[in-house]
Chimera marker file (.cmm) of the C-alpha trace (Angstrom):
<marker_set name="trace">
<marker id="1" x="-9.474" y="12.253" z="2.133" r="1" g="1" b="0" radius="0.5"/>
<marker id="2" x="-8.683" y="10.416" z="-1.055" r="1" g="1" b="0" radius="0.5"/>
<marker id="3" x="-11.451" y="9.736" z="-3.514" r="1" g="1" b="0" radius="0.5"/>
<marker id="4" x="-13.197" y="6.411" z="-3.040" r="1" g="1" b="0" radius="0.5"/>
<marker id="5" x="-12.263" y="5.464" z="-6.606" r="1" g="1" b="0" radius="0.5"/>
<marker id="6" x="-8.558" y="5.828" z="-5.754" r="1" g="1" b="0" radius="0.5"/>
<marker id="7" x="-8.939" y="3.593" z="-2.703" r="1" g="1" b="0" radius="0.5"/>
<marker id="8" x="-10.869" y="1.013" z="-4.741" r="1" g="1" b="0" radius="0.5"/>
<marker id="9" x="-8.247" y="1.071" z="-7.499" r="1" g="1" b="0" radius="0.5"/>
<marker id="10" x="-5.520" y="0.424" z="-4.941" r="1" g="1" b="0" radius="0.5"/>
<marker id="11" x="-7.405" y="-2.558" z="-3.484" r="1" g="1" b="0" radius="0.5"/>
<marker id="12" x="-7.973" y="-3.945" z="-6.979" r="1" g="1" b="0" radius="0.5"/>
<marker id="13" x="-4.260" y="-3.648" z="-7.799" r="1" g="1" b="0" radius="0.5"/>
<marker id="14" x="-3.260" y="-5.336" z="-4.531" r="1" g="1" b="0" radius="0.5"/>
<marker id="15" x="-5.498" y="-8.316" z="-5.322" r="1" g="1" b="0" radius="0.5"/>
<marker id="16" x="-4.093" y="-8.556" z="-8.835" r="1" g="1" b="0" radius="0.5"/>
<marker id="17" x="-0.486" y="-8.437" z="-7.579" r="1" g="1" b="0" radius="0.5"/>
<marker id="18" x="-1.259" y="-11.273" z="-5.179" r="1" g="1" b="0" radius="0.5"/>
<marker id="19" x="-3.003" y="-13.325" z="-7.889" r="1" g="1" b="0" radius="0.5"/>
<marker id="20" x="-0.121" y="-13.094" z="-10.390" r="1" g="1" b="0" radius="0.5"/>
<marker id="21" x="2.823" y="-13.150" z="-7.934" r="1" g="1" b="0" radius="0.5"/>
<marker id="22" x="3.658" y="-16.828" z="-8.372" r="1" g="1" b="0" radius="0.5"/>
<marker id="23" x="3.352" y="-16.770" z="-12.165" r="1" g="1" b="0" radius="0.5"/>
<marker id="24" x="5.388" y="-13.572" z="-12.355" r="1" g="1" b="0" radius="0.5"/>
<marker id="25" x="8.210" y="-15.002" z="-10.198" r="1" g="1" b="0" radius="0.5"/>
<marker id="26" x="8.306" y="-18.177" z="-12.302" r="1" g="1" b="0" radius="0.5"/>
<marker id="27" x="8.581" y="-16.250" z="-15.576" r="1" g="1" b="0" radius="0.5"/>
<marker id="28" x="11.269" y="-13.956" z="-14.200" r="1" g="1" b="0" radius="0.5"/>
<marker id="29" x="13.303" y="-16.934" z="-12.986" r="1" g="1" b="0" radius="0.5"/>
<marker id="30" x="13.083" y="-18.530" z="-16.425" r="1" g="1" b="0" radius="0.5"/>
<marker id="31" x="14.011" y="-15.255" z="-18.093" r="1" g="1" b="0" radius="0.5"/>
<marker id="32" x="10.928" y="-15.433" z="-20.299" r="1" g="1" b="0" radius="0.5"/>
<marker id="33" x="10.344" y="-11.706" z="-20.700" r="1" g="1" b="0" radius="0.5"/>
<marker id="34" x="8.057" y="-12.071" z="-23.725" r="1" g="1" b="0" radius="0.5"/>
<marker id="35" x="5.503" y="-13.984" z="-21.657" r="1" g="1" b="0" radius="0.5"/>
<marker id="36" x="6.018" y="-11.535" z="-18.799" r="1" g="1" b="0" radius="0.5"/>
<marker id="37" x="4.799" y="-8.750" z="-21.102" r="1" g="1" b="0" radius="0.5"/>
<marker id="38" x="1.440" y="-10.528" z="-21.449" r="1" g="1" b="0" radius="0.5"/>
<marker id="39" x="0.680" y="-10.265" z="-17.713" r="1" g="1" b="0" radius="0.5"/>
<marker id="40" x="-1.512" y="-7.228" z="-16.886" r="1" g="1" b="0" radius="0.5"/>
<marker id="41" x="0.356" y="-4.049" z="-15.946" r="1" g="1" b="0" radius="0.5"/>
<marker id="42" x="-1.487" y="-3.713" z="-12.651" r="1" g="1" b="0" radius="0.5"/>
<marker id="43" x="-0.099" y="-7.103" z="-11.598" r="1" g="1" b="0" radius="0.5"/>
<marker id="44" x="3.292" y="-5.480" z="-11.061" r="1" g="1" b="0" radius="0.5"/>
<marker id="45" x="4.079" y="-4.725" z="-7.400" r="1" g="1" b="0" radius="0.5"/>
<marker id="46" x="5.786" y="-1.502" z="-8.472" r="1" g="1" b="0" radius="0.5"/>
<marker id="47" x="2.394" y="-0.009" z="-9.293" r="1" g="1" b="0" radius="0.5"/>
<marker id="48" x="1.194" y="-0.287" z="-5.688" r="1" g="1" b="0" radius="0.5"/>
<marker id="49" x="1.211" y="2.884" z="-3.601" r="1" g="1" b="0" radius="0.5"/>
<marker id="50" x="1.371" y="3.018" z="0.171" r="1" g="1" b="0" radius="0.5"/>
<marker id="51" x="-1.836" y="4.667" z="1.339" r="1" g="1" b="0" radius="0.5"/>
<marker id="52" x="-3.279" y="5.479" z="4.752" r="1" g="1" b="0" radius="0.5"/>
<marker id="53" x="-5.738" y="2.764" z="5.766" r="1" g="1" b="0" radius="0.5"/>
<marker id="54" x="-8.080" y="5.357" z="7.308" r="1" g="1" b="0" radius="0.5"/>
<marker id="55" x="-8.068" y="8.349" z="4.963" r="1" g="1" b="0" radius="0.5"/>
<marker id="56" x="-6.389" y="6.961" z="1.825" r="1" g="1" b="0" radius="0.5"/>
<marker id="57" x="-3.770" y="9.735" z="1.851" r="1" g="1" b="0" radius="0.5"/>
<marker id="58" x="-0.696" y="8.747" z="-0.222" r="1" g="1" b="0" radius="0.5"/>
<marker id="59" x="1.780" y="11.213" z="1.324" r="1" g="1" b="0" radius="0.5"/>
<marker id="60" x="3.237" y="11.139" z="4.817" r="1" g="1" b="0" radius="0.5"/>
<marker id="61" x="2.654" y="7.396" z="5.155" r="1" g="1" b="0" radius="0.5"/>
<marker id="62" x="4.121" y="5.722" z="8.249" r="1" g="1" b="0" radius="0.5"/>
<marker id="63" x="4.907" y="2.138" z="7.309" r="1" g="1" b="0" radius="0.5"/>
<marker id="64" x="5.084" y="0.824" z="10.880" r="1" g="1" b="0" radius="0.5"/>
<marker id="65" x="1.531" y="1.923" z="11.679" r="1" g="1" b="0" radius="0.5"/>
<marker id="66" x="-0.014" y="1.791" z="8.199" r="1" g="1" b="0" radius="0.5"/>
<marker id="67" x="-1.488" y="5.285" z="8.508" r="1" g="1" b="0" radius="0.5"/>
<marker id="68" x="-0.543" y="8.803" z="7.467" r="1" g="1" b="0" radius="0.5"/>
<marker id="69" x="1.070" y="11.341" z="9.779" r="1" g="1" b="0" radius="0.5"/>
<marker id="70" x="-2.158" y="13.322" z="10.236" r="1" g="1" b="0" radius="0.5"/>
<marker id="71" x="-4.147" y="10.321" z="11.415" r="1" g="1" b="0" radius="0.5"/>
<marker id="72" x="-1.210" y="9.174" z="13.545" r="1" g="1" b="0" radius="0.5"/>
<marker id="73" x="-1.059" y="12.505" z="15.336" r="1" g="1" b="0" radius="0.5"/>
<marker id="74" x="-4.793" y="12.542" z="15.963" r="1" g="1" b="0" radius="0.5"/>
<marker id="75" x="-4.932" y="8.954" z="17.240" r="1" g="1" b="0" radius="0.5"/>
<marker id="76" x="-1.799" y="9.374" z="19.379" r="1" g="1" b="0" radius="0.5"/>
<marker id="77" x="-3.195" y="12.541" z="20.979" r="1" g="1" b="0" radius="0.5"/>
<marker id="78" x="-6.394" y="10.697" z="21.849" r="1" g="1" b="0" radius="0.5"/>
<marker id="79" x="-4.363" y="7.821" z="23.345" r="1" g="1" b="0" radius="0.5"/>
<marker id="80" x="-5.664" y="5.257" z="20.859" r="1" g="1" b="0" radius="0.5"/>
<marker id="81" x="-2.222" y="3.964" z="19.822" r="1" g="1" b="0" radius="0.5"/>
<marker id="82" x="-0.691" y="1.834" z="22.586" r="1" g="1" b="0" radius="0.5"/>
<marker id="83" x="2.833" y="2.756" z="23.655" r="1" g="1" b="0" radius="0.5"/>
<marker id="84" x="2.812" y="6.164" z="21.978" r="1" g="1" b="0" radius="0.5"/>
<marker id="85" x="2.746" y="9.334" z="24.036" r="1" g="1" b="0" radius="0.5"/>
<marker id="86" x="3.287" y="12.979" z="23.226" r="1" g="1" b="0" radius="0.5"/>
<marker id="87" x="6.794" y="14.163" z="23.979" r="1" g="1" b="0" radius="0.5"/>
<marker id="88" x="7.357" y="17.196" z="26.172" r="1" g="1" b="0" radius="0.5"/>
<marker id="89" x="10.537" y="18.639" z="27.632" r="1" g="1" b="0" radius="0.5"/>
<link id1="1" id2="2" r="1" g="1" b="0" radius="0.2"/>
<link id1="2" id2="3" r="1" g="1" b="0" radius="0.2"/>
<link id1="3" id2="4" r="1" g="1" b="0" radius="0.2"/>
<link id1="4" id2="5" r="1" g="1" b="0" radius="0.2"/>
<link id1="5" id2="6" r="1" g="1" b="0" radius="0.2"/>
<link id1="6" id2="7" r="1" g="1" b="0" radius="0.2"/>
<link id1="7" id2="8" r="1" g="1" b="0" radius="0.2"/>
<link id1="8" id2="9" r="1" g="1" b="0" radius="0.2"/>
<link id1="9" id2="10" r="1" g="1" b="0" radius="0.2"/>
<link id1="10" id2="11" r="1" g="1" b="0" radius="0.2"/>
<link id1="11" id2="12" r="1" g="1" b="0" radius="0.2"/>
<link id1="12" id2="13" r="1" g="1" b="0" radius="0.2"/>
<link id1="13" id2="14" r="1" g="1" b="0" radius="0.2"/>
<link id1="14" id2="15" r="1" g="1" b="0" radius="0.2"/>
<link id1="15" id2="16" r="1" g="1" b="0" radius="0.2"/>
<link id1="16" id2="17" r="1" g="1" b="0" radius="0.2"/>
<link id1="17" id2="18" r="1" g="1" b="0" radius="0.2"/>
<link id1="18" id2="19" r="1" g="1" b="0" radius="0.2"/>
<link id1="19" id2="20" r="1" g="1" b="0" radius="0.2"/>
<link id1="20" id2="21" r="1" g="1" b="0" radius="0.2"/>
<link id1="21" id2="22" r="1" g="1" b="0" radius="0.2"/>
<link id1="22" id2="23" r="1" g="1" b="0" radius="0.2"/>
<link id1="23" id2="24" r="1" g="1" b="0" radius="0.2"/>
<link id1="24" id2="25" r="1" g="1" b="0" radius="0.2"/>
<link id1="25" id2="26" r="1" g="1" b="0" radius="0.2"/>
<link id1="26" id2="27" r="1" g="1" b="0" radius="0.2"/>
<link id1="27" id2="28" r="1" g="1" b="0" radius="0.2"/>
<link id1="28" id2="29" r="1" g="1" b="0" radius="0.2"/>
<link id1="29" id2="30" r="1" g="1" b="0" radius="0.2"/>
<link id1="30" id2="31" r="1" g="1" b="0" radius="0.2"/>
<link id1="31" id2="32" r="1" g="1" b="0" radius="0.2"/>
<link id1="32" id2="33" r="1" g="1" b="0" radius="0.2"/>
<link id1="33" id2="34" r="1" g="1" b="0" radius="0.2"/>
<link id1="34" id2="35" r="1" g="1" b="0" radius="0.2"/>
<link id1="35" id2="36" r="1" g="1" b="0" radius="0.2"/>
<link id1="36" id2="37" r="1" g="1" b="0" radius="0.2"/>
<link id1="37" id2="38" r="1" g="1" b="0" radius="0.2"/>
<link id1="38" id2="39" r="1" g="1" b="0" radius="0.2"/>
<link id1="39" id2="40" r="1" g="1" b="0" radius="0.2"/>
<link id1="40" id2="41" r="1" g="1" b="0" radius="0.2"/>
<link id1="41" id2="42" r="1" g="1" b="0" radius="0.2"/>
<link id1="42" id2="43" r="1" g="1" b="0" radius="0.2"/>
<link id1="43" id2="44" r="1" g="1" b="0" radius="0.2"/>
<link id1="44" id2="45" r="1" g="1" b="0" radius="0.2"/>
<link id1="45" id2="46" r="1" g="1" b="0" radius="0.2"/>
<link id1="46" id2="47" r="1" g="1" b="0" radius="0.2"/>
<link id1="47" id2="48" r="1" g="1" b="0" radius="0.2"/>
<link id1="48" id2="49" r="1" g="1" b="0" radius="0.2"/>
<link id1="49" id2="50" r="1" g="1" b="0" radius="0.2"/>
<link id1="50" id2="51" r="1" g="1" b="0" radius="0.2"/>
<link id1="51" id2="52" r="1" g="1" b="0" radius="0.2"/>
<link id1="52" id2="53" r="1" g="1" b="0" radius="0.2"/>
<link id1="53" id2="54" r="1" g="1" b="0" radius="0.2"/>
<link id1="54" id2="55" r="1" g="1" b="0" radius="0.2"/>
<link id1="55" id2="56" r="1" g="1" b="0" radius="0.2"/>
<link id1="56" id2="57" r="1" g="1" b="0" radius="0.2"/>
<link id1="57" id2="58" r="1" g="1" b="0" radius="0.2"/>
<link id1="58" id2="59" r="1" g="1" b="0" radius="0.2"/>
<link id1="59" id2="60" r="1" g="1" b="0" radius="0.2"/>
<link id1="60" id2="61" r="1" g="1" b="0" radius="0.2"/>
<link id1="61" id2="62" r="1" g="1" b="0" radius="0.2"/>
<link id1="62" id2="63" r="1" g="1" b="0" radius="0.2"/>
<link id1="63" id2="64" r="1" g="1" b="0" radius="0.2"/>
<link id1="64" id2="65" r="1" g="1" b="0" radius="0.2"/>
<link id1="65" id2="66" r="1" g="1" b="0" radius="0.2"/>
<link id1="66" id2="67" r="1" g="1" b="0" radius="0.2"/>
<link id1="67" id2="68" r="1" g="1" b="0" radius="0.2"/>
<link id1="68" id2="69" r="1" g="1" b="0" radius="0.2"/>
<link id1="69" id2="70" r="1" g="1" b="0" radius="0.2"/>
<link id1="70" id2="71" r="1" g="1" b="0" radius="0.2"/>
<link id1="71" id2="72" r="1" g="1" b="0" radius="0.2"/>
<link id1="72" id2="73" r="1" g="1" b="0" radius="0.2"/>
<link id1="73" id2="74" r="1" g="1" b="0" radius="0.2"/>
<link id1="74" id2="75" r="1" g="1" b="0" radius="0.2"/>
<link id1="75" id2="76" r="1" g="1" b="0" radius="0.2"/>
<link id1="76" id2="77" r="1" g="1" b="0" radius="0.2"/>
<link id1="77" id2="78" r="1" g="1" b="0" radius="0.2"/>
<link id1="78" id2="79" r="1" g="1" b="0" radius="0.2"/>
<link id1="79" id2="80" r="1" g="1" b="0" radius="0.2"/>
<link id1="80" id2="81" r="1" g="1" b="0" radius="0.2"/>
<link id1="81" id2="82" r="1" g="1" b="0" radius="0.2"/>
<link id1="82" id2="83" r="1" g="1" b="0" radius="0.2"/>
<link id1="83" id2="84" r="1" g="1" b="0" radius="0.2"/>
<link id1="84" id2="85" r="1" g="1" b="0" radius="0.2"/>
<link id1="85" id2="86" r="1" g="1" b="0" radius="0.2"/>
<link id1="86" id2="87" r="1" g="1" b="0" radius="0.2"/>
<link id1="87" id2="88" r="1" g="1" b="0" radius="0.2"/>
<link id1="88" id2="89" r="1" g="1" b="0" radius="0.2"/>
</marker_set>
């Protein structure tokens, strides 16, 4: 499990990216890079990290499901993800 502070920081960054997205796009289109430097660093979408929505784990993230591989395996084994079954041959 990721620390709660890491999860909170990620949520804070996501809100900031959303808040400044329009202003950022406008400045980039104009080519005004001096004004772009004045926007907070955490407003850049590059600083976001894909994290598991359940555990907060940053590695092994499955974009389609929004969770990490460990949580995916556990939920799939319990039959809690529709359309996913364990393969056997």
